[in-house]
C-alpha positions in Angstrom: 42.7 19.5 2.8 39.0 19.1 2.4 39.1 15.7 4.1 40.9 17.3 7.1 38.3 20.1 7.2 35.5 17.5 7.1 37.0 15.6 10.0 37.2 19.0 11.9 33.5 19.6 11.2 32.5 16.2 12.5 34.5 16.7 15.7 33.0 20.2 16.1 29.4 19.0 15.6 29.7 16.0 18.0 31.8 17.7 20.7 29.9 19.7 23.3 30.8 23.4 23.5 29.7 24.9 26.8 29.5 28.6 27.1 32.7 30.2 28.5 32.7 31.9 31.8 32.0 35.7 31.6 35.4 36.6 32.9 37.2 34.6 30.3 38.7 36.9 27.6 40.0 36.0 24.1 43.8 35.9 24.0 45.9 37.0 21.0 46.8 33.3 20.4 43.1 32.5 20.1 42.6 35.3 17.6 45.5 34.1 15.5 44.1 30.6 15.5 40.8 31.9 14.2 42.6 33.7 11.4 44.5 30.5 10.6 41.3 28.6 10.4 39.7 31.1 8.1 42.8 30.7 5.8 42.4 26.9 6.0 38.7 27.2 4.9 39.5 29.5 2.0 42.5 27.5 0.9 40.4 24.3 0.8 37.6 26.0 -1.1 39.8 27.6 -3.6 41.9 24.5 -4.1 38.7 22.6 -4.9 37.6 25.1 -7.5 38.2 24.0 -11.1 40.6 26.0 -13.2 39.6 27.3 -16.6 42.1 25.0 -18.4 40.9 21.8 -16.8 37.7 19.9 -17.3 35.0 20.9 -14.8 33.8 17.4 -14.1 37.2 16.0 -13.0 38.0 19.0 -10.8 34.6 19.0 -9.2 35.0 15.3 -8.4 38.4 15.9 -6.9 37.3 18.9 -4.8 34.2 17.5 -3.3 34.5 15.3 -0.2 31.8 12.9 -1.5 30.6 11.8 1.9 27.0 12.2 0.9 27.5 11.5 -2.8 26.0 8.3 -4.3 28.9 6.6 -6.2 26.8 3.4 -6.2 28.2 0.7 -8.4 25.7 -1.8 -9.9 25.2 -4.8 -7.6 25.9 -8.0 -9.5 26.2 -8.2 -13.3 25.2 -5.3 -15.6 21.5 -4.9 -16.3 20.2 -6.1 -19.6 20.0 -3.6 -22.4 16.2 -3.4 -22.3 16.3 -2.4 -18.6 18.3 0.7 -19.3 16.1 3.8 -19.2 17.8 7.0 -20.4 14.8 9.1 -21.2 11.3 9.3 -19.6 9.1 6.6 -21.0 5.9 7.7 -22.7 2.3 7.0 -21.5 -0.1 4.6 -23.2 -2.9 7.1 -23.7 -3.0 10.8 -22.8 -6.7 10.3 -21.9 -5.7 8.5 -18.7 -2.1 9.0 -17.5 -0.4 10.1 -14.3 2.0 12.6 -16.0 2.0 14.1 -19.5 5.6 15.3 -19.3 8.3 13.8 -21.5 11.4 14.4 -19.4 12.5 13.7 -15.9 12.1 16.4 -13.3 14.9 19.0 -13.5 16.2 18.3 -9.9 16.2 14.5 -10.7 18.3 15.1 -13.9 20.8 17.3 -12.0 21.0 14.9 -9.1 21.6 11.9 -11.4 24.3 13.8 -13.4 26.2 14.4 -10.1 25.5 10.9 -9.0 24.2 12.3 -5.8 21.1 10.2 -5.3 21.8 9.1 -1.8 20.6 5.6 -1.0 18.0 5.4 -3.8 20.0 2.9 -5.8 20.2 0.6 -2.7 16.5 0.5 -1.9 13.8 -1.8 -3.3 10.6 0.0 -4.5 7.6 -2.2 -3.8 5.1 -2.9 -6.6 1.9 -4.8 -5.8 -0.2 -6.4 -8.5 -3.8 -7.1 -7.5 -6.9 -8.3 -9.4 -9.4 -11.1 -9.8 -8.6 -14.8 -10.3 -7.7 -15.7 -13.9 -7.0 -12.1 -15.1 -3.4 -12.9 -15.9 -1.4 -11.2 -13.1 1.2 -14.0 -12.9 1.5 -14.3 -16.7 2.1 -10.5 -16.9 4.9 -10.6 -14.3 6.5 -13.7 -15.9 6.4 -12.2 -19.3 8.3 -9.2 -18.1 10.7 -10.8 -15.6 11.4 -14.1 -17.4 10.2 -13.4 -20.9 8.0 -16.6 -20.9 4.4 -17.4 -21.3 2.9 -20.5 -19.7 -0.3 -21.7 -21.3 -1.0 -24.0 -18.3 -2.7 -22.0 -15.6 -1.5 -22.4 -12.0 -3.3 -20.3 -9.4 -1.0 -18.3 -7.1 -1.1 -19.5 -3.5 -0.7 -16.6 -1.1 1.9 -14.3 -2.6 5.0 -14.4 -4.6 7.5 -11.8 -5.8 10.2 -11.0 -8.4 13.0 -8.5 -8.2 13.9 -6.6 -11.4 17.0 -4.4 -11.7 17.1 -1.3 -13.9 19.6 1.5 -14.7 17.7 4.7 -14.9 19.5 7.9 -15.9 22.7 6.1 -15.0 21.6 5.1 -11.5 20.9 1.5 -10.5 17.4 0.9 -9.3 15.3 -2.1 -8.4 11.6 -3.0 -8.3 10.2 -5.7 -6.0 7.1 -6.9 -7.9 4.6 -8.7 -5.7 2.2 -11.2 -7.3 -0.9 -11.6 -5.0 -3.5 -14.3 -5.2 -6.9 -13.5 -6.6 -8.8 -16.1 -4.6 -11.0 -14.9 -1.8 -9.6 -17.3 0.7 -6.1 -15.8 0.3 -7.3 -12.2 0.5 -6.5 -11.7 4.2 -3.0 -13.1 3.7 -2.3 -11.0 0.6 -3.5 -7.8 2.2 -0.6 -7.9 4.7 1.8 -7.5 1.8 0.1 -4.4 0.4 1.8 -2.2 3.1 4.6 0.0 1.9 3.7 -0.2 -1.7 5.0 2.6 -3.9 3.0 1.3 -7.0 -0.3 -0.5 -7.1 -1.2 -2.3 -10.3 -4.9 -3.3 -10.6 -5.3 -5.8 -13.4 -8.5 -6.9 -15.2 -9.4 -9.1 -18.2 -10.3 -7.1 -21.3 -12.5 -10.0 -22.4 -14.5 -10.0 -19.1 -15.7 -6.5 -18.2 -17.0 -7.7 -14.8 -13.4 -8.0 -13.7 -13.0 -4.3 -14.5 -15.8 -3.4 -12.0 -14.0 -5.5 -9.3 -10.9 -3.4 -9.6 -12.5 -0.7 -7.5 -12.6 -3.1 -4.5 -9.1 -4.4 -5.1 -7.8 -0.8 -5.2 -9.7 0.2 -2.1 -8.2 -2.8 -0.2 -4.7 -2.0 -1.3 -4.9 1.7 -0.5 -6.3 1.0 2.9 -2.9 -0.4 3.9 -0.9 2.6 2.7 -0.7 6.3 3.4 -3.0 8.5 1.3 -1.3 9.9 -1.8 1.8 7.7 -1.3 1.2 5.3 -4.2 1.1 5.4 -8.0 -1.9 3.6 -9.3 -2.1 1.8 -12.7 -5.2 0.1 -14.2 -4.0 -2.6 -16.7 -6.2 -4.5 -19.1 -4.7 -7.9 -20.0 -5.3 -10.4 -22.8 -5.4 -7.7 -25.5 -4.5 -10.3 -28.1 -7.9 -12.0 -27.6 -9.9 -8.9 -28.8 -10.4 -7.5 -32.2 -9.6 -3.8 -32.8 -13.1 -2.5 -32.5 -13.9 -4.6 -29.4 -10.7 -3.6 -27.8 -11.4 0.1 -28.4 -14.8 -0.3 -26.8 -13.4 -2.0 -23.8 -10.7 0.6 -23.4 -13.2 3.5 -23.4 -14.9 2.1 -20.3 -11.5 1.3 -18.8 -10.2 4.9 -19.4 -13.3 6.3 -17.8 -12.8 4.2 -14.6 -9.0 4.9 -14.6 -9.8 8.7 -14.4 -12.1 8.0 -11.5 -9.4 6.0 -9.7 -6.8 8.7 -10.6 -4.9 5.9 -12.3 -2.9 5.5 -15.5 -4.3 3.1 -18.0 -2.5 0.5 -20.1 -3.6 -2.4 -22.3 -1.1 -5.3 -22.6 -0.8 -8.9 -23.7 1.3 -11.4 -21.8 1.0 -13.9 -24.6 2.5 -11.7 -27.3 4.4 -9.4 -25.0 2.7 -6.3 -26.5 3.3 -3.2 -24.3 4.7 -5.3 -21.4 8.2 -3.9 -21.3 7.0 -0.4 -22.1 4.5 -0.6 -19.2 7.0 -1.7 -16.6 9.6 0.8 -17.8 7.0 3.5 -17.2 6.3 2.1 -13.7 10.0 2.0 -12.9 10.7 5.6 -14.2 7.8 7.1 -12.2 8.8 5.2 -9.0 12.4 6.2 -9.5 11.7 9.9 -10.0 9.5 9.9 -6.9 12.2 8.1 -4.8 14.8 10.6 -5.8 12.6 13.6 -5.0 11.6 12.2 -1.7 15.2 11.5 -0.8 16.2 15.1 -1.7 13.3 16.3 0.5 14.4 14.1 3.5 18.0 15.2 3.2 17.0 18.9 3.0 14.9 18.6 6.1 17.7 16.8 7.9 20.2 19.5 6.9 17.8 22.3 8.0 17.3 20.7 11.4 21.1 20.2 11.8 21.7 23.8 10.8 19.2 25.1 13.3 21.0 23.2 16.1 24.4 24.4 15.0 23.1 28.0 14.6 21.7 28.0 18.1 25.0 26.7 19.4 26.9 29.4 17.5 24.5 32.1 18.9 25.3 30.9 22.5 29.1 30.6 21.9 31.3 33.4 23.1 34.0 32.5 20.6 32.3 31.0 17.5 34.3 29.0 15.0 36.0 31.1 12.4 34.3 29.4 9.5 31.2 31.5 10.0 33.4 34.4 8.7 33.2 33.0 5.2 30.2 34.0 3.0 29.2 33.1 -0.5 28.6 36.0 -2.8 26.9 33.9 -5.4 25.2 30.6 -5.0 22.8 30.4 -7.9 20.2 32.7 -6.5 20.2 31.1 -3.0 21.9 34.1 -1.3 20.7 34.5 2.2 23.0 36.4 4.6 22.1 34.6 7.8 22.6 31.1 6.2 26.4 31.4 5.5 27.2 28.5 7.8 24.8 26.2 6.0 26.3 27.1 2.7 29.7 26.0 3.9 28.3 22.9 5.5 26.7 21.9 2.2 29.9 22.5 0.4 31.9 20.2 2.6 29.3 17.5 2.2 29.7 17.4 -1.5 26.3 18.7 -2.4 27.3 22.1 -3.9 30.0 22.3 -6.5 32.7 24.8 -5.5 32.6 26.3 -9.0 29.0 27.5 -8.4 30.0 30.0 -5.7 32.5 32.8 -5.1 34.3 33.0 -1.8 35.1 36.2 0.1 36.4 36.7 3.7 34.9 39.0 6.3 37.5 39.1 9.1 36.3 38.8 12.7 36.7 42.0 14.7 
């Protein structure tokens, strides 16, 4: 029934509806068809509503059309156990972190539980790693992606990238990690790959504080190719294993100060021992994933609002509006707005509002 109603909605939305001539009057057959259509809508809504005796999740899945739901299955083999992120990863130090919270955003949690994340699981989030020559950018990426450490240094020529798959809050998600060359002669080539980055990682060598000062310029170059405020920024100190505890703490004090100036999150890692590497990239993936879901929800909301405005204007011009506007929701979790009844019904058929969250009543057309 819901599928049939969804098909009717698609045909109504796409089919032009010219205004009727002034001398055309409604017939009794037309009125009866409107009443039948109201009955169809109510029947579909009530049939989708879970009963008290049955589990809510199975009934909600059966009642929703699911056309906009993300029922994404993992592409390829399952992700490894250490790529599964169920809870929000913690920061390295609260003195320089992007977010202090310990849980995913409430909307993100709810969306993931409904598996209604749109196309987030199909997209690649771009991560760009920049920094001076010899600071260990490639070693950091290889330790995370391949769990290897190569003692023989080979300079990156131009750019290279790795793709890492995760499962975050039950949703598949992938990072595309770009390794850029630190040599000056490749800088003009690498800068072309900064565009579209969601995360910028500026790396420096904890044993060479001059590379820390250079991170300012690297970050400026990367941000120049992206929209302001569109990227998460991380400042990462590498080769932590080469410093003693006191020397590392002293270097980190300077790094944390610079990270706050950059509005970046600070981490210290060691590609040789693997210390903090997995935790760092898990944090990167979680922040990027949360932002992707929230941006997708905002885009879809804007699209629905624009579509509703078009439909609403058409309904205002129509002499004989569709009967489904006669249905209103008495309760929709605090979102009750009398003039938005049509949008509520539209959202219901698209599978973004569970039928159990609203009560249906009929207001007959006069």
